[in-house]
C-alpha positions, 0 to 999 in steps of 0.5 A: 624377470620371473621364476617358478618357485615351489613352496611347501605348506605345513598341513598342521599349522599352515606355515610356508617353507621354501624347501621340504623338511621332515619336521615343521620348525613352527609347530614341531609336527613331523611329515606334515609339509606338502608341496604347494602349486608352483607360483610365478614370483618376481625377484623384486616383489617382496610382498608376493613372497609373504605367506597366504595367511598374512595377506588379505584374501583375494577372492570374494564370496562369488569368486569376483573382484578382490576384497580388502578383508574377510567381510568383503567390504570397502570403506573410506577412512573416517572418524570412528564416531561417524560409523553408523551402528544398528543394534539389531535384535538377536535371533533365538535358537529355541534353546535357552542354554545355547542362547546364553553361550552365544551371548543372548542369541544369534546376531545377523551376519555372525559366523560361529565355529563349534568344535568337539570330540566325535559323537559328543553332539555337535550335529545333534544340537545344530539340527535341533537349532535349525529345525527350531528356527525354521519352525519359528513364524518369523523365520519360516523356511529360512534355515539351510542345513548343508552336510558334507559328511552325511547323506540327506537320508542320514540327516532325515533319519536323525531328525525322525529319531529325535522327533524334530519337525522337518517340514520347513528345514531346507537341506543340501548335501554338497562340499564345493564352496562355490556351489554352496554360496550359489545355493545360499544366494538362491535360498537366502536363509536367515541361518545356515549350517555347514557340517563340517568345514573340513569337508569343504573345498574351493576350485581356486586351490588344487589340493584335497579337502581338509588341508590348511589352504582349503580350510582357510580359503573356504572359511574366508569365502563363507565368512565374506558371504555371511557378512555381505548378506547378513546370514548367520552362519554355523561352521562345525569343526573337527578337533585333533587328538589334543582337543584343539580345532583342526586346521590353521589357527587363522580359522579361529581368528576370522570367525566371530565366536568359537564354541567348544563341547566339553564332557565325555561322550559316555557321560549324560551331560554335555557342556558348551563353552565360549572361548571367543565371542565378539557379541557376548561373554567369554567362558560362558558355559551352557549345560545340557543333558543328552537324552534319546530325544537329543540335547535338553537344557538343564534348568538348574545346573548347580544341582547336577554337580552337587552330591548329597551324602547321608553323612559328611565325607572327608575330602569333599567341599562345595565351591562357588565358581563363576562361569561366564555371567552366572555363579555355579556350585560344583563339588571338589573332591580330593584324595591324599594317600601315602605313595607306594613310590614316586608321589603322583599329582593328578587334577581333573577339571583343574590346572595341574600346574596350579595344583602343584603350586597350591600344595607348596603354599599349603605346606609353607603357610598352612602347616600341612605337607603332602611330600611322599603322598599321592594327591588326586583332585577331581571336579565332579560332573566333568566340568572344567573350572577355569578361574582362580576362585577354586584355590581355597576349595581345593586346599580345604578338600586336600586338608580334609582328606589328609586329616580324615576329618569331614567338612560340614555339608552346609559349607560353601567356599570360594577364594584365590590363594596367593603365594604368600598365603593370603586369601585374595578376593574374586569377582562377583562375591555377593552373587556367589553367596546368593547362589549358595543361599538359594541351594540351602547352604548356611555357612560360607568361607570367603575372602575378607574383601568379598564379605558383605556388610554386617547389616546386609539384610539379604545375607541374614540366612547364611553365616559368612566367615571372612578370612585373610590368611590360609591358616586362618581359613583352615582353622575356621573350616575345621572348627565348624 
């Protein structure tokens, strides 16, 4: 016996429910449940009642036989060392910083999801990438740009405005995923760009484009096509007002790499960070400058985050961060002032919760309290620092602002601060010191465990001050 049963799907998180409700109990979103098409479900079949997100996709790239996973391949059980592995050369995008974020270039058959705020440059950098790869001798005519948001005339106008060579780039305006896969099969490009996944729909699901089910199934079909044919695929994703990628969370799981644009739309700098990458380092950062000719890579990223003052100013210190595989010099500014009411804490580019914790550590173990005072901390240039190596720099900047005593402009700092006031080491300490030396810094306060040997010849040009405790670091900084 079978019966018809309606289900309701949350358009925000993709959760399934047996009846309608005003609020999704999984994600807390209001008025997001939409009725899904009726399905025939036997009473005894428990597997059929599972959410679609927990089952393997049932359609192949061409709508044929069912497949076992997103890659669309079947294999027998075998020992892992019996699996053949080929280390294919990566394809360059023609943009060095973009290659860095991708882990050294594009891998054949990889699926890359790139998201960011509207107008930040997603379509621009992908159009530049497509024209660069189509122009390459080895990839002539092997790039296809599929637009679902703009007309072909708009894409051509952008290419002309950016002075990009458009003679070899193939373009298609289409939103049906089956039609797109047919075009990809006919053209057989080395790379394909889908702009954007929220506009794509499949005939297998009777719902509007942009819904959870449409995004999930369309992305699965495209992913299977990429794995089966070796086509490198870029998917553009919209973001919500909270800054996360719109659509089901499973979208980020099924792709190989997830890239986010950082920075403000009105800023002249753009940053692309890899938050997931199966072929490279996570948290790798690419720095670009937005010009009237598109996004241009920044040759010396550390220089754009450093401010050169005529004389030292209080509340400013340079820290040596590490983003992905390279060190990066950024300036941390702090302003501590008497509060006119309830004290405020604000952090831009840093974790707000960690700032509150660090201020408590400075009070307990550094002898400097900020109760009754507003504390504002900012990382210059709009970069977001994700690591704990910024702890010591943040506290020294706050101490400098409180004491109204500038720190030397030739000082660079890095180190993690523990709850007991100890200065803990951070990874790749010597590489950070070399980056500071390259930019002319002559003093550095670092954790004792990161200090180089006293006879290290490569660090003769910088005076390294190794510290173990927070009070020792504050005292050493103001003695310089």
